[in-house]
GUSEKOL-457583 format. One line per field, with one value per residue (C-alpha): residue in three letters; z, x, y. Coordinates in nm, 3 decimals. Last residue first. Layout:
BEGIN
resn = ALA, ...
pz = Z, ...
px = X, ...
py = Y, ...
This chain:
BEGIN
resn = UNK, UNK, UNK, UNK, UNK, UNK, UNK, UNK, UNK, UNK, UNK, UNK, UNK, UNK, UNK, UNK, UNK, UNK, UNK, UNK, UNK, UNK, UNK, UNK, UNK, UNK, UNK, UNK, UNK, UNK, UNK, UNK, UNK, UNK, UNK, UNK, UNK, UNK, UNK, UNK, UNK, UNK, UNK, UNK, UNK, UNK, UNK, UNK, UNK, UNK, UNK, UNK, UNK, UNK, UNK, UNK, UNK, UNK, UNK, UNK, UNK, UNK, UNK, UNK, UNK, UNK, UNK, UNK, UNK, UNK, UNK, UNK, UNK, UNK, UNK, UNK, UNK, UNK, UNK, UNK, UNK, UNK, UNK, UNK, UNK, UNK, UNK, UNK, UNK, UNK, UNK, UNK, UNK, UNK, UNK, UNK, UNK, UNK, UNK, UNK, UNK, UNK, UNK, UNK, UNK, UNK, UNK, UNK, UNK, UNK, UNK, UNK, UNK, UNK, UNK, UNK, UNK, UNK, UNK, UNK, UNK, UNK, UNK, UNK, UNK, UNK, UNK, UNK, UNK, UNK, UNK, UNK, UNK, UNK, UNK, UNK, UNK, UNK, UNK, UNK, UNK, UNK, UNK, UNK, UNK, UNK, UNK, UNK, UNK, UNK, UNK, UNK, UNK, UNK, UNK, UNK, UNK, UNK, UNK, UNK, UNK, UNK, UNK, UNK, UNK, UNK, UNK, UNK, UNK, UNK, UNK, UNK, UNK, UNK, UNK, UNK, UNK, UNK, UNK, UNK, UNK, UNK, UNK, UNK, UNK, UNK, UNK, UNK, UNK, UNK, UNK, UNK, UNK, UNK, UNK, UNK, UNK, UNK, UNK, UNK, UNK, UNK, UNK, UNK, UNK, UNK, UNK, UNK, UNK, UNK, UNK, UNK, UNK, UNK, UNK, UNK, UNK, UNK, UNK, UNK, UNK, UNK, UNK, UNK, UNK, UNK, UNK, UNK, UNK, UNK, UNK, UNK, UNK, UNK, UNK, UNK, UNK, UNK, UNK, UNK, UNK, UNK, UNK, UNK, UNK, UNK, UNK, UNK, UNK, UNK, UNK, UNK, UNK, UNK, UNK, UNK, UNK, UNK, UNK, UNK, UNK, UNK, UNK, UNK, UNK, UNK, UNK, UNK, UNK, UNK, UNK, UNK, UNK, UNK, UNK, UNK, UNK, UNK, UNK, UNK, UNK, UNK, UNK, UNK, UNK, UNK, UNK, UNK, UNK, UNK, UNK, UNK, UNK, UNK, UNK, UNK, UNK, UNK, UNK, UNK, UNK, UNK, UNK, UNK, UNK, UNK, UNK, UNK, UNK, UNK, UNK, UNK, UNK, UNK, UNK, UNK, UNK, UNK, UNK, UNK, UNK, UNK, UNK, UNK, UNK, UNK, UNK, UNK, UNK, UNK, UNK, UNK, UNK, UNK, UNK, UNK, UNK, UNK, UNK, UNK, UNK, UNK, UNK, UNK, UNK, UNK, UNK, UNK, UNK, UNK, UNK, UNK, UNK, UNK, UNK, UNK, UNK, UNK, UNK, UNK, UNK, UNK, UNK, UNK, UNK, UNK, UNK, UNK, UNK, UNK, UNK, UNK, UNK, UNK, UNK, UNK, UNK, UNK, UNK, UNK, UNK, UNK, UNK, UNK, UNK, UNK, UNK, UNK, UNK, UNK, UNK, UNK, UNK, UNK, UNK, UNK, UNK, UNK
pz = 22.491, 22.471, 22.170, 22.074, 21.772, 21.499, 21.243, 20.944, 20.775, 20.515, 20.351, 20.107, 20.353, 20.420, 20.376, 20.660, 20.711, 20.984, 21.091, 21.420, 21.347, 21.425, 21.270, 20.945, 20.872, 20.975, 20.798, 20.449, 20.215, 19.889, 19.581, 19.380, 19.172, 18.850, 18.690, 18.481, 18.736, 18.612, 18.527, 18.866, 19.046, 18.859, 19.122, 18.974, 19.030, 19.401, 19.498, 19.902, 20.069, 20.349, 20.483, 20.450, 20.612, 20.710, 20.708, 20.785, 20.763, 20.414, 20.338, 20.287, 20.203, 20.187, 20.074, 19.990, 20.010, 19.801, 19.871, 19.679, 19.746, 19.927, 19.962, 20.258, 20.245, 20.009, 20.253, 20.375, 20.425, 20.335, 20.363, 20.250, 20.017, 20.081, 19.968, 19.927, 19.584, 19.594, 19.465, 19.220, 19.234, 18.901, 18.929, 19.240, 19.050, 18.731, 18.979, 19.156, 19.481, 19.864, 20.200, 20.569, 20.552, 20.719, 20.736, 20.458, 20.573, 20.631, 20.261, 20.164, 19.818, 19.741, 19.495, 19.343, 19.458, 19.265, 19.367, 19.656, 19.714, 19.756, 19.785, 19.903, 19.799, 19.900, 19.806, 19.918, 19.689, 19.705, 19.426, 19.158, 19.328, 19.630, 19.696, 20.014, 20.019, 20.250, 20.543, 20.593, 20.758, 20.921, 21.061, 21.205, 20.988, 21.148, 21.319, 21.615, 21.645, 21.946, 22.050, 22.182, 21.992, 21.663, 21.705, 21.391, 21.302, 21.065, 20.800, 20.698, 20.839, 20.445, 20.381, 20.670, 20.546, 20.202, 20.320, 20.437, 20.792, 20.757, 20.926, 21.189, 21.219, 21.415, 21.801, 21.891, 21.562, 21.453, 21.376, 21.006, 20.959, 20.831, 20.450, 20.521, 20.762, 20.613, 20.401, 20.185, 20.208, 20.079, 20.189, 20.100, 20.352, 20.462, 20.834, 21.007, 21.351, 21.560, 21.920, 21.870, 21.602, 21.482, 21.186, 21.059, 20.767, 20.602, 20.237, 20.054, 19.730, 19.734, 19.724, 19.451, 19.381, 19.222, 19.283, 19.128, 19.421, 19.634, 19.566, 19.321, 19.395, 19.104, 19.202, 19.333, 19.371, 19.715, 20.048, 20.339, 20.639, 20.920, 21.171, 21.268, 20.868, 20.823, 21.129, 20.923, 20.543, 20.703, 20.638, 20.442, 20.419, 20.137, 19.945, 20.078, 20.124, 20.374, 20.597, 20.960, 21.130, 21.290, 21.579, 21.597, 21.769, 21.657, 21.667, 21.275, 21.249, 21.608, 21.554, 21.814, 21.795, 21.643, 21.525, 21.246, 21.278, 21.661, 22.011, 21.912, 22.048, 21.946, 22.137, 21.962, 22.100, 21.995, 21.730, 21.706, 21.397, 21.410, 21.148, 20.852, 20.563, 20.372, 20.119, 19.989, 19.600, 19.581, 19.751, 19.576, 19.250, 19.390, 19.409, 19.068, 18.900, 19.075, 18.948, 18.574, 18.536, 18.147, 18.126, 17.985, 18.288, 18.528, 18.364, 18.393, 18.738, 18.821, 18.684, 18.940, 19.233, 19.246, 19.553, 19.461, 19.507, 19.280, 19.043, 18.981, 18.987, 18.683, 18.495, 18.525, 18.418, 18.121, 18.029, 18.024, 17.854, 17.541, 17.457, 17.530, 17.412, 17.148, 17.236, 17.618, 17.662, 17.739, 17.942, 18.133, 18.197, 18.407, 18.566, 18.698, 18.820, 19.035, 19.180, 19.360, 19.492, 19.450, 19.270, 19.069, 18.981, 18.857, 18.644, 18.513, 18.409, 18.185, 18.037, 17.948, 17.837, 17.561, 17.491, 17.455, 17.223, 16.907, 17.045, 17.135, 17.367, 17.626, 17.697, 17.762, 18.072, 18.191, 18.145, 18.343, 18.625, 18.626, 18.640, 18.975, 19.114, 19.031, 19.146, 19.152, 18.981, 18.679, 18.647, 18.662, 18.363, 18.183, 18.228, 18.193, 17.854, 17.714, 17.871, 17.685, 17.337, 17.344, 17.444, 17.124, 16.910, 16.965, 16.913, 16.580, 16.533, 16.553
px = 9.206, 9.565, 9.593, 10.005, 10.110, 10.332, 10.077, 9.927, 9.677, 9.446, 9.148, 8.869, 8.643, 8.370, 8.591, 8.821, 9.109, 9.336, 9.652, 9.797, 10.145, 10.378, 10.124, 10.151, 10.494, 10.407, 10.079, 10.179, 10.249, 10.204, 10.347, 10.421, 10.085, 10.077, 9.723, 9.490, 9.338, 9.450, 9.810, 9.859, 9.723, 9.975, 10.163, 10.205, 10.662, 10.585, 10.915, 10.943, 11.060, 11.305, 11.307, 11.660, 11.562, 11.212, 11.052, 10.707, 10.625, 10.347, 10.451, 10.803, 11.053, 11.413, 11.679, 11.447, 11.584, 11.492, 11.411, 11.291, 10.946, 10.809, 10.421, 10.199, 9.833, 9.604, 9.425, 9.775, 10.103, 10.479, 10.785, 11.094, 11.417, 11.776, 12.021, 11.918, 11.871, 11.858, 11.563, 11.579, 11.264, 11.159, 11.346, 11.107, 10.797, 10.892, 10.925, 10.593, 10.598, 10.596, 10.664, 10.663, 10.675, 10.520, 10.181, 9.960, 9.607, 9.640, 9.698, 9.724, 9.821, 10.048, 9.973, 10.290, 10.515, 10.810, 11.136, 11.379, 11.423, 11.083, 10.762, 10.386, 10.074, 9.757, 9.560, 9.273, 9.147, 8.776, 8.595, 8.871, 9.105, 8.981, 9.209, 9.257, 9.474, 9.728, 9.624, 9.441, 9.113, 9.073, 8.723, 8.747, 8.474, 8.341, 8.500, 8.702, 9.018, 9.250, 9.524, 9.702, 10.028, 9.791, 9.558, 9.319, 9.085, 8.844, 8.628, 8.245, 8.076, 8.012, 8.344, 8.511, 8.221, 8.375, 8.724, 8.704, 8.652, 8.812, 8.676, 8.655, 9.071, 9.187, 9.340, 9.613, 9.759, 9.735, 10.097, 10.104, 9.810, 9.605, 9.561, 9.564, 9.253, 9.062, 8.842, 8.633, 8.326, 8.238, 8.024, 7.773, 7.602, 7.215, 7.237, 7.499, 7.526, 7.785, 7.830, 8.203, 8.106, 7.788, 7.690, 7.359, 7.221, 7.523, 7.475, 7.720, 7.924, 8.156, 8.501, 8.765, 9.160, 9.349, 9.728, 9.870, 10.135, 9.847, 9.505, 9.238, 8.927, 8.689, 8.349, 8.117, 7.762, 7.622, 7.697, 7.452, 7.550, 7.387, 7.610, 7.769, 7.782, 7.977, 8.208, 8.319, 8.363, 8.540, 8.384, 8.519, 8.375, 8.381, 8.643, 8.985, 9.279, 9.197, 9.202, 9.090, 9.105, 8.818, 8.731, 8.410, 8.059, 7.731, 7.440, 7.362, 7.758, 7.908, 8.275, 8.561, 8.906, 9.202, 9.559, 9.761, 10.053, 9.918, 9.978, 9.833, 9.465, 9.211, 9.004, 8.690, 8.655, 8.322, 8.209, 7.868, 7.653, 7.318, 7.114, 7.385, 7.237, 7.521, 7.261, 6.918, 6.849, 6.663, 7.003, 6.983, 7.021, 7.382, 7.473, 7.322, 7.575, 7.879, 7.778, 7.697, 8.087, 8.030, 8.148, 7.808, 7.669, 7.850, 7.697, 7.360, 7.416, 7.571, 7.233, 7.030, 7.265, 7.235, 7.396, 7.624, 7.941, 7.803, 7.648, 7.984, 8.237, 7.960, 7.981, 8.394, 8.380, 8.119, 8.389, 8.711, 8.523, 8.431, 8.083, 7.998, 8.336, 8.238, 7.875, 7.913, 8.210, 7.988, 7.747, 8.038, 8.162, 7.844, 7.815, 8.176, 8.140, 7.796, 7.997, 8.258, 8.474, 8.812, 8.917, 8.617, 8.594, 8.929, 8.834, 8.539, 8.757, 8.992, 8.672, 8.590, 8.919, 8.868, 8.530, 8.650, 8.954, 8.811, 8.667, 8.976, 9.040, 8.748, 8.812, 9.188, 9.077, 8.874, 9.190, 9.399, 9.150, 9.112, 9.515, 9.541, 9.270, 9.445, 9.843, 9.915, 10.251, 10.095, 9.797, 10.012, 10.227, 9.971, 9.795, 10.116, 10.171, 9.858, 9.847, 10.117, 10.006, 9.701, 9.892, 10.144, 9.794, 9.718, 10.039, 10.041, 9.678, 9.780
py = 9.203, 9.373, 9.199, 9.152, 9.369, 9.226, 9.332, 9.192, 9.456, 9.364, 9.597, 9.512, 9.758, 9.480, 9.167, 9.300, 9.035, 9.115, 8.894, 8.921, 8.794, 8.523, 8.253, 8.417, 8.300, 7.963, 7.933, 8.017, 8.292, 8.205, 8.347, 8.639, 8.602, 8.776, 8.745, 8.549, 8.346, 8.033, 8.154, 8.287, 7.978, 7.731, 7.597, 7.240, 7.278, 7.442, 7.619, 7.616, 7.945, 8.015, 8.357, 8.552, 8.875, 8.995, 9.356, 9.427, 9.809, 9.671, 9.311, 9.289, 8.977, 9.026, 8.752, 8.487, 8.152, 7.846, 7.511, 7.233, 7.074, 6.800, 6.776, 6.667, 6.655, 6.829, 7.015, 7.125, 7.033, 7.156, 6.975, 7.156, 7.030, 6.960, 7.214, 7.596, 7.751, 8.151, 8.348, 8.581, 8.682, 8.636, 8.279, 8.217, 8.352, 8.117, 7.810, 7.865, 8.023, 7.934, 8.106, 8.040, 7.670, 7.387, 7.457, 7.573, 7.580, 8.014, 8.080, 8.429, 8.438, 8.717, 9.015, 9.158, 9.448, 9.534, 9.359, 9.421, 9.056, 9.021, 9.224, 9.184, 9.306, 9.106, 8.831, 8.633, 8.349, 8.316, 8.240, 8.356, 8.621, 8.793, 9.135, 9.289, 9.613, 9.720, 9.916, 10.229, 10.119, 9.793, 9.779, 9.413, 9.285, 8.977, 8.652, 8.669, 8.482, 8.347, 8.240, 8.522, 8.520, 8.400, 8.713, 8.635, 8.894, 8.784, 8.918, 9.029, 8.721, 8.622, 8.696, 8.484, 8.178, 8.162, 8.184, 7.818, 7.706, 7.336, 6.978, 6.721, 6.751, 6.435, 6.505, 6.259, 6.201, 6.582, 6.611, 6.512, 6.280, 6.586, 6.538, 6.157, 6.183, 6.446, 6.197, 6.413, 6.651, 6.940, 7.232, 7.494, 7.660, 7.680, 7.830, 8.041, 8.164, 8.377, 8.312, 8.186, 7.937, 7.815, 7.567, 7.513, 7.336, 7.217, 7.147, 6.902, 6.851, 6.530, 6.566, 6.456, 6.488, 6.699, 6.831, 7.173, 7.227, 7.402, 7.209, 7.115, 6.952, 6.764, 6.749, 6.414, 6.470, 6.510, 6.363, 6.430, 6.604, 6.436, 6.573, 6.197, 6.132, 6.436, 6.392, 6.067, 6.211, 6.537, 6.833, 7.103, 7.442, 7.670, 7.832, 7.660, 7.879, 8.082, 7.780, 7.778, 7.437, 7.276, 7.027, 6.898, 6.959, 6.829, 7.055, 7.087, 7.178, 7.351, 7.435, 7.396, 7.526, 7.395, 7.588, 7.437, 7.242, 7.145, 7.258, 7.575, 7.521, 7.824, 8.042, 8.179, 8.539, 8.663, 8.905, 8.774, 8.737, 8.555, 8.412, 8.489, 8.292, 8.163, 8.033, 8.080, 8.082, 7.727, 7.571, 7.237, 7.478, 7.542, 7.159, 7.084, 7.376, 7.205, 6.864, 7.063, 7.223, 7.175, 7.527, 7.595, 7.428, 7.672, 7.949, 7.863, 7.756, 8.086, 8.249, 8.019, 8.079, 8.471, 8.499, 8.828, 8.592, 8.349, 8.526, 8.723, 8.393, 8.243, 8.553, 8.568, 8.209, 8.273, 8.562, 8.328, 8.060, 8.295, 8.304, 8.644, 8.794, 9.046, 9.097, 9.062, 9.319, 9.619, 9.393, 9.252, 9.597, 9.691, 9.352, 9.390, 9.742, 9.639, 9.317, 9.524, 9.253, 9.471, 9.153, 9.106, 9.425, 9.397, 9.126, 9.358, 9.627, 9.367, 9.231, 9.586, 9.668, 9.394, 9.492, 9.893, 9.802, 9.917, 10.238, 10.415, 10.753, 10.670, 10.325, 10.420, 10.665, 10.393, 10.153, 10.409, 10.414, 10.050, 9.996, 10.239, 10.018, 9.695, 9.798, 9.421, 9.485, 9.319, 9.556, 9.853, 9.742, 9.638, 9.990, 10.191, 9.991, 10.071, 10.424, 10.470, 10.330, 10.559, 10.888, 10.774, 10.764, 11.060, 11.243, 11.055, 11.188, 11.554
């Protein structure tokens, strides 16, 4: 009987690993729950994985419950402390987040959070008003008001908190705070200053006490924005606070707020803010792809290892991508078949980013990046209330 029990346990372990690797996180969580009942020895390790799944699905109560189970064995582990910090940030428990960040040596970020005195991302007024965008640029531009000063922003789901250009921050009276390290797609590193925005309004919605970063953006957006400098970036943190976003690229407009999406594809949040959704490349198994609306010049991008896994075909020449970290030249490959839900595209070019290590940093398999140029053919609905994503070719009739 013990022999069959061991076989059941081994089977469940392999099944949970495969489901998690392929991005079927909730199915993996169900298997892990069964596995935890069968084996006491792996209980802490299983709990740590289930906490990670709770973060991906934005279920903070589940994360807290599983971290308590894993605390005795893993409480001092860097990964455990990182999960605690991310959980506290998403819950708005800034004091707890600062404590965990100091354990990780991230003193600038901890100091920044402590400056909010436990109160941030305050939604003073919520509106589903249309925000028109100017599509004559590599990334759509739209108007945002910061501390009463109007500026032209881009929407970047690959950025966490809002990022302000240094000159615009000065005009808007946003004081720069401590310096912190910045990381960008492709493995580039940089620095910015952390800050606090007292008020921000867009499309009839009004927010207060927002975390932000300040950095010169002229070099990052020198390609195609010569006649209209970018004053800032609206990041995924504000989208989550608003409940979601409905971007209709063909109609050149978007709305903040939950789009009320159900029965669509899962939306996952990896790390502090990265939005993921399942896609397939070249007929392989589904995997999680990072939705990066701020990376222009490309349809898709992936790491070198993912390109090999997808069986991507090398092309002559390079692709130049552009994002918050500036211009990036990358080797070009071809994805023969790319699918998301009912959408299917043959023969798409993709950029291979040698320094793209997001999957390794997050401990999950990332299929690649969905860039602006692919997203711009569609209507993109990210619903952070229901954790659903719908990307369709429909044109808004509003």
